[in-house]
C-alpha positions as YAML, in Angstrom:
chain: A
units: angstrom
residues:
- id: 1
  name: MET
  ca: [-21.14, -6.72, 10.69]
- id: 2
  name: THR
  ca: [-23.73, -7.61, 13.23]
- id: 3
  name: ALA
  ca: [-26.64, -5.62, 14.52]
- id: 4
  name: PRO
  ca: [-25.56, -3.88, 17.70]
- id: 5
  name: SER
  ca: [-26.77, -5.60, 20.85]
- id: 6
  name: ASP
  ca: [-25.65, -2.53, 22.74]
- id: 7
  name: ALA
  ca: [-26.32, 0.83, 21.12]
- id: 8
  name: THR
  ca: [-23.74, 2.63, 23.25]
- id: 9
  name: PRO
  ca: [-22.39, 5.50, 21.16]
- id: 10
  name: VAL
  ca: [-18.77, 5.63, 20.12]
- id: 11
  name: ALA
  ca: [-16.67, 8.21, 21.95]
- id: 12
  name: ALA
  ca: [-15.27, 11.12, 19.98]
- id: 13
  name: PRO
  ca: [-11.77, 10.45, 18.64]
- id: 14
  name: ASP
  ca: [-8.87, 11.70, 20.75]
- id: 15
  name: ALA
  ca: [-7.46, 14.25, 18.27]
- id: 16
  name: ASP
  ca: [-4.29, 14.89, 20.30]
- id: 17
  name: ALA
  ca: [-3.45, 11.17, 20.53]
- id: 18
  name: ALA
  ca: [-4.19, 10.79, 16.82]
- id: 19
  name: ARG
  ca: [-1.80, 13.65, 16.02]
- id: 20
  name: THR
  ca: [0.87, 11.96, 18.16]
- id: 21
  name: MET
  ca: [0.32, 8.67, 16.33]
- id: 22
  name: TRP
  ca: [0.56, 10.46, 12.97]
- id: 23
  name: GLN
  ca: [3.84, 12.13, 14.04]
- id: 24
  name: ALA
  ca: [5.32, 8.74, 15.00]
- id: 25
  name: TYR
  ca: [4.28, 7.30, 11.64]
- id: 26
  name: ALA
  ca: [5.73, 10.28, 9.77]
- id: 27
  name: GLU
  ca: [9.01, 10.07, 11.69]
- id: 28
  name: HIS
  ca: [9.20, 6.36, 10.85]
- id: 29
  name: ARG
  ca: [8.96, 7.35, 7.18]
- id: 30
  name: GLY
  ca: [11.87, 9.75, 7.57]
- id: 31
  name: GLY
  ca: [9.73, 12.74, 8.50]
- id: 32
  name: ALA
  ca: [7.65, 12.59, 5.31]
- id: 33
  name: GLY
  ca: [4.27, 14.13, 5.99]
- id: 34
  name: ALA
  ca: [5.01, 15.13, 9.58]
- id: 35
  name: ASP
  ca: [3.27, 18.47, 9.07]
- id: 36
  name: ASP
  ca: [0.66, 16.99, 6.75]
- id: 37
  name: ALA
  ca: [-2.82, 16.93, 8.24]
- id: 38
  name: ASP
  ca: [-4.23, 15.10, 5.22]
- id: 39
  name: TYR
  ca: [-5.72, 12.19, 7.13]
- id: 40
  name: THR
  ca: [-9.02, 11.51, 8.78]
- id: 41
  name: VAL
  ca: [-9.63, 10.22, 12.28]
- id: 42
  name: GLU
  ca: [-12.63, 7.96, 12.67]
- id: 43
  name: HIS
  ca: [-13.92, 4.56, 13.74]
- id: 44
  name: PHE
  ca: [-15.65, 1.63, 12.13]
- id: 45
  name: GLY
  ca: [-19.38, 1.18, 12.69]
- id: 46
  name: ASP
  ca: [-22.01, 3.24, 14.45]
- id: 47
  name: THR
  ca: [-21.87, 1.88, 18.01]
- id: 48
  name: ALA
  ca: [-19.15, 1.19, 20.53]
- id: 49
  name: GLY
  ca: [-19.56, -2.56, 20.25]
- id: 50
  name: LEU
  ca: [-19.46, -2.57, 16.47]
- id: 51
  name: ALA
  ca: [-16.47, -0.20, 16.40]
- id: 52
  name: ASP
  ca: [-14.45, -2.58, 18.57]
- id: 53
  name: GLU
  ca: [-15.68, -5.71, 16.79]
- id: 54
  name: LEU
  ca: [-14.67, -4.40, 13.37]
- id: 55
  name: LEU
  ca: [-11.37, -2.98, 14.60]
- id: 56
  name: ASP
  ca: [-10.55, -6.37, 16.12]
- id: 57
  name: ILE
  ca: [-10.97, -8.15, 12.79]
- id: 58
  name: VAL
  ca: [-8.72, -5.57, 11.16]
- id: 59
  name: LEU
  ca: [-6.11, -6.18, 13.86]
- id: 60
  name: THR
  ca: [-6.24, -9.94, 13.22]
- id: 61
  name: GLY
  ca: [-5.57, -9.34, 9.51]
- id: 62
  name: ARG
  ca: [-8.93, -10.72, 8.40]
- id: 63
  name: LYS
  ca: [-10.48, -7.39, 7.32]
- id: 64
  name: ARG
  ca: [-8.81, -5.40, 4.54]
- id: 65
  name: ALA
  ca: [-11.81, -3.66, 2.98]
- id: 66
  name: THR
  ca: [-14.68, -1.47, 4.07]
- id: 67
  name: ALA
  ca: [-17.74, 0.13, 2.51]
- id: 68
  name: GLU
  ca: [-19.44, 3.44, 3.26]
- id: 69
  name: LEU
  ca: [-22.32, 5.31, 1.70]
- id: 70
  name: VAL
  ca: [-21.31, 8.35, -0.35]
- id: 71
  name: SER
  ca: [-24.19, 10.17, 1.36]
- id: 72
  name: GLU
  ca: [-22.63, 9.48, 4.80]
- id: 73
  name: PHE
  ca: [-19.43, 11.26, 3.75]
- id: 74
  name: ALA
  ca: [-21.52, 14.17, 2.48]
- id: 75
  name: HIS
  ca: [-23.61, 14.26, 5.65]
- id: 76
  name: ARG
  ca: [-20.46, 14.50, 7.80]
- id: 77
  name: GLY
  ca: [-18.85, 17.02, 5.46]
- id: 78
  name: ASP
  ca: [-15.93, 14.66, 4.84]
- id: 79
  name: PRO
  ca: [-14.18, 14.27, 1.51]
- id: 80
  name: LEU
  ca: [-14.35, 10.91, -0.20]
- id: 81
  name: PRO
  ca: [-11.23, 8.82, 0.29]
- id: 82
  name: ARG
  ca: [-8.69, 8.57, -2.50]
- id: 83
  name: ILE
  ca: [-6.04, 6.00, -3.26]
- id: 84
  name: GLY
  ca: [-3.10, 6.72, -0.97]
- id: 85
  name: SER
  ca: [-5.14, 8.62, 1.60]
- id: 86
  name: HIS
  ca: [-4.77, 7.71, 5.25]
- id: 87
  name: TRP
  ca: [-7.13, 7.41, 8.14]
- id: 88
  name: ILE
  ca: [-6.53, 6.75, 11.76]
- id: 89
  name: ALA
  ca: [-8.95, 4.15, 13.10]
- id: 90
  name: CYS
  ca: [-10.00, 4.59, 16.72]
- id: 91
  name: ASP
  ca: [-11.59, 2.17, 19.13]
- id: 92
  name: SER
  ca: [-14.88, 2.71, 20.93]
- id: 93
  name: ILE
  ca: [-13.36, 5.02, 23.56]
- id: 94
  name: GLY
  ca: [-11.78, 7.23, 20.91]
- id: 95
  name: ALA
  ca: [-8.21, 5.97, 21.27]
- id: 96
  name: PRO
  ca: [-6.32, 5.80, 17.96]
- id: 97
  name: ARG
  ca: [-5.18, 2.24, 17.30]
- id: 98
  name: ILE
  ca: [-3.96, 1.97, 13.70]
- id: 99
  name: ILE
  ca: [-3.29, 3.96, 10.57]
- id: 100
  name: ILE
  ca: [-4.87, 2.67, 7.39]
- id: 101
  name: ARG
  ca: [-3.90, 3.61, 3.82]
- id: 102
  name: SER
  ca: [-6.42, 3.30, 0.97]
- id: 103
  name: THR
  ca: [-5.09, 1.01, -1.76]
- id: 104
  name: ALA
  ca: [-8.08, 0.64, -4.09]
- id: 105
  name: LEU
  ca: [-11.40, 2.43, -4.40]
- id: 106
  name: ARG
  ca: [-14.48, 2.31, -6.53]
- id: 107
  name: ILE
  ca: [-17.95, 3.76, -6.29]
- id: 108
  name: GLY
  ca: [-21.04, 1.80, -7.23]
- id: 109
  name: PRO
  ca: [-24.48, 0.71, -6.09]
- id: 110
  name: PHE
  ca: [-25.19, -1.97, -3.52]
- id: 111
  name: THR
  ca: [-25.71, -4.58, -6.24]
- id: 112
  name: SER
  ca: [-22.13, -4.08, -7.46]
- id: 113
  name: GLY
  ca: [-20.75, -5.55, -4.23]
- id: 114
  name: ASP
  ca: [-19.33, -8.97, -5.10]
- id: 115
  name: ALA
  ca: [-18.09, -12.11, -3.36]
- id: 116
  name: ASP
  ca: [-14.43, -11.01, -3.53]
- id: 117
  name: PHE
  ca: [-15.23, -7.72, -1.80]
- id: 118
  name: ALA
  ca: [-17.36, -9.46, 0.84]
- id: 119
  name: PHE
  ca: [-14.47, -11.82, 1.56]
- id: 120
  name: ALA
  ca: [-11.99, -8.92, 1.84]
- id: 121
  name: GLU
  ca: [-14.29, -7.15, 4.31]
- id: 122
  name: GLY
  ca: [-13.79, -10.16, 6.54]
- id: 123
  name: GLU
  ca: [-17.08, -9.90, 8.40]
- id: 124
  name: ASP
  ca: [-19.48, -12.65, 9.49]
- id: 125
  name: ASP
  ca: [-18.91, -15.75, 7.33]
- id: 126
  name: ARG
  ca: [-17.32, -13.62, 4.55]
- id: 127
  name: THR
  ca: [-19.99, -14.56, 1.98]
- id: 128
  name: LEU
  ca: [-21.75, -12.16, -0.34]
- id: 129
  name: GLU
  ca: [-25.08, -13.18, 1.18]
- id: 130
  name: SER
  ca: [-24.06, -12.21, 4.71]
- id: 131
  name: TRP
  ca: [-22.39, -9.02, 3.42]
- id: 132
  name: GLN
  ca: [-25.61, -7.99, 1.72]
- id: 133
  name: ARG
  ca: [-27.82, -8.88, 4.70]
- id: 134
  name: GLU
  ca: [-25.69, -7.14, 7.32]
- id: 135
  name: HIS
  ca: [-24.89, -4.05, 5.25]
- id: 136
  name: ARG
  ca: [-28.52, -3.65, 4.28]
- id: 137
  name: ARG
  ca: [-29.39, -3.62, 8.03]
- id: 138
  name: TYR
  ca: [-26.53, -1.29, 8.83]
- id: 139
  name: TRP
  ca: [-27.30, 1.26, 6.11]
- id: 140
  name: GLU
  ca: [-31.02, 1.22, 6.85]
- id: 141
  name: ARG
  ca: [-30.15, 1.99, 10.50]
- id: 142
  name: THR
  ca: [-27.51, 4.66, 9.85]
- id: 143
  name: SER
  ca: [-29.59, 6.36, 7.15]
- id: 144
  name: ALA
  ca: [-32.63, 6.46, 9.44]
- id: 145
  name: ALA
  ca: [-30.47, 7.96, 12.21]
- id: 146
  name: ARG
  ca: [-29.75, 10.95, 9.97]
- id: 147
  name: GLY
  ca: [-33.34, 11.23, 8.76]
- id: 148
  name: ALA
  ca: [-32.86, 9.57, 5.38]
- id: 149
  name: GLU
  ca: [-34.12, 6.39, 3.78]
- id: 150
  name: TRP
  ca: [-31.56, 4.01, 2.34]
- id: 151
  name: SER
  ca: [-31.98, 2.54, -1.14]
- id: 152
  name: GLU
  ca: [-30.01, -0.21, -2.88]
- id: 153
  name: SER
  ca: [-29.40, 2.23, -5.74]
- id: 154
  name: GLU
  ca: [-27.49, 4.60, -3.45]
- id: 155
  name: GLN
  ca: [-23.80, 4.98, -4.26]
- id: 156
  name: ILE
  ca: [-21.27, 3.24, -2.04]
- id: 157
  name: VAL
  ca: [-17.52, 3.72, -1.68]
- id: 158
  name: PHE
  ca: [-15.91, 0.26, -1.83]
- id: 159
  name: GLU
  ca: [-12.46, 0.67, -0.29]
- id: 160
  name: HIS
  ca: [-9.54, -1.73, 0.06]
- id: 161
  name: PHE
  ca: [-6.83, -0.75, 2.51]
- id: 162
  name: ALA
  ca: [-3.56, -1.75, 4.12]
- id: 163
  name: VAL
  ca: [-2.64, -1.23, 7.75]
- id: 164
  name: VAL
  ca: [0.56, 0.84, 7.77]
- id: 165
  name: TRP
  ca: [1.07, 1.73, 11.45]
- id: 166
  name: PRO
  ca: [2.02, 0.75, 14.11]
- id: 167
  name: PRO
  ca: [4.64, -1.77, 13.00]
- id: 168
  name: GLU
  ca: [3.22, -4.66, 15.02]
- id: 169
  name: HIS
  ca: [-0.02, -4.42, 13.02]
- id: 170
  name: ALA
  ca: [1.32, -3.24, 9.66]
- id: 171
  name: ASP
  ca: [0.82, -5.42, 6.60]
...
């Protein structure tokens, strides 16, 4: 995760296109969950450039984990993810690109992030040192944007995921 060189905001997700993507995924699973709206629609990062950069490393198969502050979920009014939950990841213009399914979750402080998690996140050089440096910058920036101050003791959702749709990107 790099500091944004361009702070262009991410476009709002295209809810209609996300619903269409969800319907295609549900039909592929034999109609299971077609009427289920139990998924979120969002993007990675806090800028257009970062959203596309992180989505690209998911699409290459390098990124299979992500981390988010518990307080960010609360600020947005979103529920915390759970194992088996889905989210539709959009690109910087709000177009849904993939459906992700949470496969493992844990909540802990910044210091509980480890080398295995940093590697699974797939960002920068995949080391714990770069994970700590870049996430510290990111959470200081995103916390400040909502009028809060980030602390290393703040709780973080450490999430592993699989890409489940569309088939050309599925694990």
